[in-house]
C-alpha positions in Angstrom: -14.2 -4.9 -35.8 -11.6 -6.4 -38.1 -13.8 -8.6 -40.3 -17.3 -8.5 -41.6 -20.1 -10.4 -39.9 -21.3 -13.2 -42.2 -23.3 -15.5 -39.9 -25.2 -15.5 -36.6 -22.2 -17.1 -34.8 -20.0 -14.3 -36.1 -22.5 -11.8 -34.7 -22.5 -13.6 -31.3 -18.7 -13.7 -31.2 -18.5 -10.0 -32.0 -21.1 -9.2 -29.4 -19.1 -11.1 -26.8 -15.9 -9.4 -27.8 -17.6 -6.0 -27.5 -19.0 -6.9 -24.1 -15.6 -7.9 -22.8 -14.1 -4.8 -24.2 -16.8 -2.7 -22.5 -16.0 -4.4 -19.2 -12.3 -3.7 -19.5 -13.0 -0.1 -20.4 -15.4 0.4 -17.4 -12.8 -1.0 -15.1 -10.1 1.3 -16.5 -12.4 4.3 -16.0 -13.1 3.2 -12.4 -9.4 3.0 -11.7 -8.8 6.4 -13.3 -11.5 8.0 -11.2 -9.9 6.5 -8.0 -6.5 7.7 -9.1 -7.8 11.2 -9.8 -9.5 11.3 -6.3 -6.2 10.3 -4.7 -4.4 13.0 -6.6 -6.9 15.7 -5.6 -7.0 14.8 -1.9 -4.5 17.6 -0.9 -6.5 20.1 -3.0 -9.8 19.1 -1.4 -8.2 19.4 2.1 -7.1 22.9 1.2 -10.6 23.8 -0.1 -12.2 22.4 3.1 -9.7 24.5 5.2 -10.4 27.7 3.2 -14.2 27.1 3.4 -13.9 27.2 7.2 -12.5 30.8 6.8 -15.3 31.9 4.4 -18.4 30.2 5.8 -19.9 29.7 9.2 -21.1 26.5 10.8 -24.9 26.7 11.0 -25.5 23.7 13.2 -24.2 25.4 16.4 -26.4 26.5 19.2 -27.6 30.1 18.8 -26.6 31.2 22.3 -23.0 29.8 21.9 -22.7 31.4 18.4 -24.0 34.7 19.6 -21.6 34.7 22.6 -18.6 33.9 20.5 -19.5 36.6 18.0 -19.9 39.2 20.8 -16.6 38.2 22.4 -14.8 38.4 19.0 -16.4 41.8 18.3 -15.3 43.1 21.7 -11.7 41.8 21.4 -11.3 43.2 17.9 -12.7 46.6 18.9 -10.6 46.7 22.0 -7.2 45.6 20.7 -7.3 45.9 16.9 -9.1 49.2 16.3 -6.3 50.9 14.3 -6.3 49.2 11.0 -9.4 49.5 8.7 -8.7 46.2 6.9 -8.3 44.4 10.2 -11.6 45.7 11.5 -13.4 44.7 8.3 -12.0 41.2 7.6 -10.6 39.8 10.7 -13.8 39.6 12.8 -15.7 37.7 10.1 -12.9 35.3 9.6 -12.5 34.8 13.3 -16.3 34.2 13.7 -16.3 31.7 10.9 -13.3 29.7 12.2 -14.6 29.9 15.8 -18.0 28.6 14.7 -16.3 25.5 13.2 -14.1 25.0 16.3 -17.0 25.4 18.6 -19.1 22.9 16.6 -16.3 20.3 16.6 -15.5 20.7 20.3 -18.8 21.6 22.0 -20.2 18.1 22.4 -17.1 16.7 24.2 -16.8 19.8 26.3 -20.4 19.8 27.5 -20.1 16.0 28.1 -17.2 16.7 30.5 -18.9 19.7 32.0 -22.1 17.9 33.0 -20.5 14.5 33.6 -22.6 12.5 36.1 -20.8 10.7 38.9 -22.4 7.9 40.9 -22.2 8.1 44.7 -22.2 5.1 47.1 -25.8 5.6 48.0 -26.8 5.2 44.4 -27.8 8.8 43.7 -26.2 10.4 40.6 -24.6 13.8 41.2 -23.3 16.4 38.8 -19.6 17.3 39.2 
């Protein structure tokens, strides 16, 4: 505000000036947020990748998750029994990563496994 408000019309003009200034500032903030999101995309991708190593996918089927955990335990016990750090950290990391891989690929795999095929007589058969 450069001048003092002396009349009602001055007040309305100042109000309009402030509203337009607010609109410009909101747009600038919106653009800044979009720019910050773009700058942090690689960092967020890295965080997502690291979270796959540190957390398990909980939406998997229990039987599949248990089977993969047992298989990883057996493989690690059989082949990597020498190093203490390997026995402590590698199984949990492998289980976490495998749970994400299984969750992302189980649906298409089961779809292919139980794909139904129509026969000439109209009866659907499982391949």
